[in-house]
Backbone as ProteinMPNN parsed JSONL, in Angstrom:
{"seq_chain_A": "MAVAKLSMRDVEMGNVLTLYYFSGSNLSLVARVLGIGRNRANVLVQAGTAWIDAKLEGKMVG", "coords_chain_A": {"N_chain_A": [[2.372, 9.737, -8.267], [4.261, 8.684, -6.479], [2.915, 6.424, -5.552], [2.758, 4.95, -7.891], [5.478, 4.4, -8.323], [5.972, 2.836, -6.071], [4.277, 0.69, -6.641], [5.596, -0.389, -8.803], [7.803, -1.44, -7.549], [6.731, -3.157, -5.607], [4.132, -4.924, -6.263], [1.908, -6.069, -4.931], [1.773, -4.551, -2.546], [1.29, -2.036, -3.605], [-1.234, -2.485, -4.756], [-2.774, -3.0, -2.468], [-2.586, -0.525, -1.096], [-3.791, 1.163, -2.972], [-6.432, 0.171, -3.081], [-7.165, 0.511, -0.389], [-6.831, 3.293, 0.24], [-7.706, 4.845, -2.035], [-10.158, 3.824, -2.85], [-11.505, 3.838, -0.566], [-11.866, 1.602, 0.992], [-12.135, -0.735, 3.766], [-9.814, -2.574, 5.911], [-10.628, -5.264, 6.088], [-12.215, -5.643, 3.802], [-10.351, -5.074, 1.775], [-8.526, -7.167, 2.204], [-10.182, -9.368, 1.668], [-10.912, -8.932, -1.051], [-8.416, -9.08, -2.315], [-7.607, -11.583, -1.603], [-6.008, -12.164, 0.62], [-4.754, -12.412, 4.006], [-6.207, -10.567, 6.771], [-4.379, -9.504, 8.602], [-2.039, -9.489, 7.077], [-2.778, -7.625, 5.124], [-2.987, -5.373, 6.746], [-0.306, -5.025, 7.587], [0.872, -4.532, 5.098], [-0.403, -2.129, 4.384], [0.545, -0.432, 6.406], [3.351, -0.555, 5.988], [3.522, 0.29, 3.326], [2.432, 2.859, 3.513], [4.344, 4.086, 5.126], [6.523, 3.918, 3.379], [5.676, 5.548, 1.237], [5.398, 7.976, 2.616], [8.071, 8.473, 3.394], [9.197, 8.705, 0.86], [7.886, 10.98, -0.135], [8.782, 12.867, 1.663], [11.334, 13.113, 0.891], [13.333, 11.486, 1.854], [14.218, 9.233, 0.748], [16.145, 7.708, -1.805], [15.858, 7.28, -5.273]], "CA_chain_A": [[3.656, 9.313, -8.759], [4.904, 7.834, -5.479], [2.209, 5.133, -5.522], [3.176, 4.24, -9.102], [6.826, 3.877, -8.081], [5.836, 1.741, -5.111], [3.66, -0.433, -7.343], [6.631, -1.014, -9.634], [8.695, -2.178, -6.651], [5.971, -4.189, -4.897], [2.787, -4.876, -6.848], [0.9, -6.367, -3.912], [1.665, -3.41, -1.648], [0.63, -0.993, -4.375], [-2.656, -2.839, -4.872], [-3.394, -2.825, -1.157], [-2.716, 0.907, -0.824], [-4.772, 1.729, -3.9], [-7.769, -0.199, -2.606], [-7.421, 1.045, 0.943], [-6.95, 4.749, 0.28], [-8.416, 5.489, -3.138], [-11.546, 3.37, -2.943], [-12.104, 3.994, 0.75], [-12.172, 0.294, 1.573], [-11.507, -1.042, 5.051], [-8.84, -3.656, 5.8], [-11.288, -6.548, 5.857], [-12.613, -5.711, 2.4], [-9.124, -5.16, 0.992], [-8.025, -8.535, 2.345], [-11.09, -10.28, 0.973], [-10.813, -8.702, -2.5], [-7.103, -9.526, -2.798], [-7.376, -12.972, -1.211], [-4.933, -12.251, 1.607], [-5.235, -12.288, 5.375], [-6.384, -9.199, 7.257], [-3.119, -9.073, 9.213], [-1.11, -9.168, 5.987], [-3.249, -6.365, 4.549], [-2.623, -4.324, 7.698], [1.145, -4.832, 7.501], [1.162, -3.908, 3.807], [-0.854, -0.736, 4.445], [1.48, 0.31, 7.262], [4.658, -0.467, 5.327], [3.358, 1.116, 2.135], [2.229, 4.237, 3.948], [5.655, 4.569, 5.57], [7.357, 4.071, 2.181], [5.185, 6.744, 0.531], [5.739, 9.13, 3.45], [9.507, 8.705, 3.264], [9.436, 9.154, -0.51], [7.408, 12.347, -0.255], [9.627, 13.731, 2.506], [12.65, 13.19, 0.273], [14.297, 10.742, 2.647], [14.605, 8.032, -0.01], [16.727, 7.948, -3.117], [15.431, 6.321, -6.289]], "C_chain_A": [[4.34, 8.364, -7.767], [4.245, 6.462, -5.42], [2.598, 4.309, -6.744], [4.571, 3.642, -8.927], [6.796, 2.706, -7.1], [5.276, 0.507, -5.8], [4.653, -1.142, -8.257], [7.562, -1.869, -8.786], [7.996, -3.355, -5.981], [4.509, -4.09, -5.323], [1.709, -5.09, -5.795], [0.693, -5.175, -2.977], [0.963, -2.245, -2.353], [-0.864, -1.239, -4.513], [-3.398, -2.609, -3.559], [-3.608, -1.341, -0.863], [-3.765, 1.554, -1.714], [-6.189, 1.421, -3.438], [-8.107, 0.488, -1.29], [-7.686, 2.544, 0.924], [-7.838, 5.331, -0.814], [-9.847, 5.016, -3.31], [-12.251, 3.463, -1.599], [-12.483, 2.687, 1.425], [-11.551, 0.155, 2.955], [-10.591, -2.258, 4.88], [-9.48, -5.009, 5.497], [-11.684, -6.711, 4.392], [-11.395, -5.831, 1.49], [-8.585, -6.584, 1.018], [-8.883, -9.525, 1.562], [-10.956, -10.158, -0.544], [-9.504, -9.261, -3.059], [-6.764, -10.963, -2.408], [-6.194, -13.145, -0.279], [-5.544, -12.119, 2.995], [-5.333, -10.827, 5.799], [-5.102, -8.661, 7.881], [-2.092, -8.69, 8.15], [-1.495, -7.84, 5.341], [-2.845, -5.2, 5.445], [-1.127, -4.006, 7.616], [1.505, -4.122, 6.19], [0.727, -2.443, 3.763], [0.135, 0.085, 5.265], [2.831, 0.505, 6.578], [4.581, 0.435, 4.098], [3.181, 2.581, 2.469], [3.553, 4.848, 4.403], [6.572, 4.813, 4.37], [6.976, 5.341, 1.431], [5.57, 8.006, 1.303], [7.217, 9.476, 3.317], [9.842, 9.242, 1.873], [9.034, 10.618, -0.67], [8.232, 13.335, 0.561], [11.047, 13.859, 1.949], [13.736, 12.432, 1.01], [14.776, 9.485, 1.931], [15.173, 8.465, -1.348], [16.193, 6.893, -4.061], [13.975, 6.158, -6.435]], "O_chain_A": [[4.929, 7.36, -8.169], [4.927, 5.45, -5.257], [2.752, 3.092, -6.641], [4.817, 2.508, -9.335], [7.503, 1.715, -7.277], [5.751, -0.604, -5.566], [4.563, -2.352, -8.461], [8.055, -2.9, -9.243], [8.589, -4.42, -5.805], [3.751, -3.271, -4.803], [0.709, -4.372, -5.771], [-0.444, -4.83, -2.656], [0.138, -1.557, -1.754], [-1.665, -0.312, -4.401], [-4.513, -2.088, -3.547], [-4.69, -0.944, -0.431], [-4.538, 2.397, -1.259], [-7.044, 2.305, -3.406], [-9.218, 0.989, -1.112], [-8.653, 3.014, 1.523], [-8.643, 6.223, -0.543], [-10.671, 5.742, -3.866], [-13.45, 3.2, -1.499], [-13.323, 2.666, 2.324], [-10.575, 0.829, 3.282], [-10.593, -2.896, 3.828], [-8.93, -5.804, 4.735], [-11.512, -7.782, 3.811], [-11.41, -6.608, 0.535], [-8.231, -7.141, -0.021], [-8.364, -10.409, 0.881], [-10.892, -11.168, -1.245], [-9.484, -9.844, -4.143], [-5.743, -11.498, -2.839], [-5.465, -14.134, -0.36], [-6.711, -11.756, 3.137], [-4.639, -9.963, 5.263], [-4.774, -7.487, 7.708], [-1.369, -7.704, 8.293], [-0.626, -7.02, 5.045], [-2.409, -4.159, 4.954], [-0.74, -2.838, 7.581], [2.341, -3.219, 6.178], [1.412, -1.61, 3.171], [0.519, 1.182, 4.857], [3.386, 1.604, 6.59], [5.474, 1.249, 3.861], [3.721, 3.448, 1.783], [3.844, 6.003, 4.094], [7.311, 5.796, 4.343], [7.844, 6.12, 1.036], [6.016, 8.988, 0.711], [7.572, 10.642, 3.147], [10.679, 10.134, 1.734], [9.764, 11.402, -1.276], [8.362, 14.501, 0.19], [11.86, 14.62, 2.472], [14.923, 12.697, 0.819], [15.632, 8.76, 2.438], [14.74, 9.454, -1.941], [16.085, 5.726, -3.685], [13.523, 5.372, -7.267]]}, "name": "protein", "num_of_chains": 1, "seq": "MAVAKLSMRDVEMGNVLTLYYFSGSNLSLVARVLGIGRNRANVLVQAGTAWIDAKLEGKMVG"}
């Protein structure tokens, strides 16, 4: 549910997290599949993971 909400807010971040965590891909593969740089993929994974963590901990509203 949290990933779906994130994907509604930021499609690219949702796609990166889905590929990274649910398909077990590494950052290089995620970047290549989505046509983005590895650094951007890394930032999106970190930011998305923090967003999901905050959402699950109840620290975010909405």
